[in-house]
N, C-alpha and C positions, 0 to 999 in steps of 0.2 A: 497194033504195033506200037501205039506211043506208050503202053506200058514197061516194055521193058527197056527202053530207053530212059527212063523216068526211075525205071528201079537202080539200074546202071548209075545215073546221076547221082543219086541218093547217095549209094555206096561211098562213092567216087569223094561225094561230099565229106562225109562221114570219114573216110578213111585218114590218119593221121598225118600232117604235113610233116615234110621235113626242112629244117631250119640250120643256119649256120649257127657258129656260136654265139654270134653277137646279139644275133636277131633272135636266139632262142632266150637269151637275157634278156634284151628288150621287151618280150611277147611276156615272160614273166613277172617283169618290173610294172607292166600297165596293169592297173587296178581294175580295168573293163575286163579283163579276163579270170578275175576271181580268183588269182592265186597268189596273192599277197593282202595282208590287214595287218592294219594300224591302228595302236592306242596310244594316246598320250595323257600323262598325268604328272601335271605340274610341268619340270624342265623333263620328265622322263619319256621316252618314246620306248614301246615296244611293237616290234615287229615279227611278223611270223610270215615268212615266204615258203610255197612248197618247193620242192628241190626233187625235177624229174630224173628218172633211175640213167639218163644217160647221160647226165653232168658227172655223175660217179663213173660210169663207163669211160667218158671222155678222160677222166682223170689218172684211171689206172691203164688205160690201155696204150698211154702216150701218143706220140706224133703221126706216126705211121702203122695204122694197125690193122689186121687183117680181116678179113668179112668172119673169119671162126672165131676170131678173138673178141670181136664185137658181139656175135650172139652168144658164146660162152659166158661176156662179161654182162649180157644184158640176161639172160639167164638166172645170175648168181644174184644181181641186185632187183629181181623179179619179188612182186609178192610183197611188198614193204611200202609203207608211206614214209617219204623221207621230209623232213623241214628243216629251214635252219631259223631258229629262233634270235633276236637280236634285241640289244638293251644298249641305246645311247643317250648321252644329256650332251644337248647343242651341237651334236656331228663327233664328239667323241666318245672312248670306251666308258659302260657306266659303272664298269667295275673301278675305273681308275680315276674316279673324282669322288671315291668317298671321303677323302681326306681325314680318315679315321683307320689304322692298323688295323685295329684289333676288329672294325667290322669289314673292311678289305678281305681280311685272312679269313673270317667268318665266310663271307660270300663265297671267297675263293674254295672251298671247302666244299659248301653247297653246288656249286657249279660244278665242282669236278668229280664228287662221288654222290651227292645223295638228291640230285632233280628228280630224281624218280620218287621220292615222295610228294611231290608240288605237281607234278605233272601228267595228265593221262588223255585218253581220247574216248568219246561217246558217238554213238548213232542213235535216231530215232527209233530206232528196234530192240533197243534196250542193253546194246552190246556196251561195253566196258572193257577197253583193253590198257594196260598197263604201258609205260615206257619201256621197249624191246633195250633200247639201246642210245646214248648220247657220246659226244664228244666235245668239248670246249678248244674253239682255236686260240690257241695262245700265241697272241701278237703283242704282248708287254706293253699295251697301250699305244702302241702306232696306230691302230685301227679307227674307224668313224663309230663303230659300235662293239659291245663284247657279243660274241656269236658262237651259238652254239649249232652243230647237226644232230636232230634228233629222228628215231627209228621207230616206226610202230609195225606193226605183223599185221599186214591188211586181209590175212584169213581169217583173222577174228574179228572182221566187222562184216554183218549180216550183206549179200552183192546186191539185196533190192534197197540198200540203205541211199535215202536221195540226199543225204549230205554227213559229213563228220565234223566233230567239234572238239577243240584241242584247249582242254583246261589246266591254264597254269596259275596255278596260287599264289599267295604272297609269301616271300621268301626272305626278303631281307632289303629289295628295292625300295618300298614303301610304294607302292605302284597298284595294292589292292589285288584281289584278283580279275583273272581275265578269262573269258571266250569266247576262241575265234572258230567261224562255222567256214566251212567250205563244201561247196555241191561238188559230189561226186562228179557229176557230168563236166564239169570245169577240168576236175583232176583227169581224165578219160579223156578228155580233148586236146589236152598239152600234146602239142607238135614232137617231134622225135626231133633228133641231133643228125645233121648229115655227117659222115665220118668220110676223110679223105682215105681212102682206103689202099693199101699197097696193092 
């Protein structure tokens, strides 16, 4: 008689929890959950954060979404890995601290049009996945870091992969090459967002 109860408890404990927007951001920012990685080289800090699909759904759905809208947008954004990549120097956008217009212009071109030449994803199964898409957040020097949203096709990664690694090669910030590892269990355990449905 105890086994059905234990199995139900296990299934409930494995089900994704739902958190408010602020709670989810706090969850993502907590290094204990394995969804944010940082490396520092000199004054430059490189930060890679997992971005769950529900944050993209929330952004597109607006303030009072319907259940149908949320389900449709979750389907639209599913099957992808989303990450935000940030570069900062003393809590300022690294792009705007170069002090050299020529270097700034070259970095801007790379971040806007050529990042796929320097970033890719691998898994222990030997999968290599190119950057599917990316977008730089243009804040014109008013943010605390230069940020990009990056997208990878999760279907190209073996479902048995215990972890994925994001490779970022040197492209102009003089920080060297970086490899950020994320355990797939941590990605799958990320809670969902609570939506205030109409």
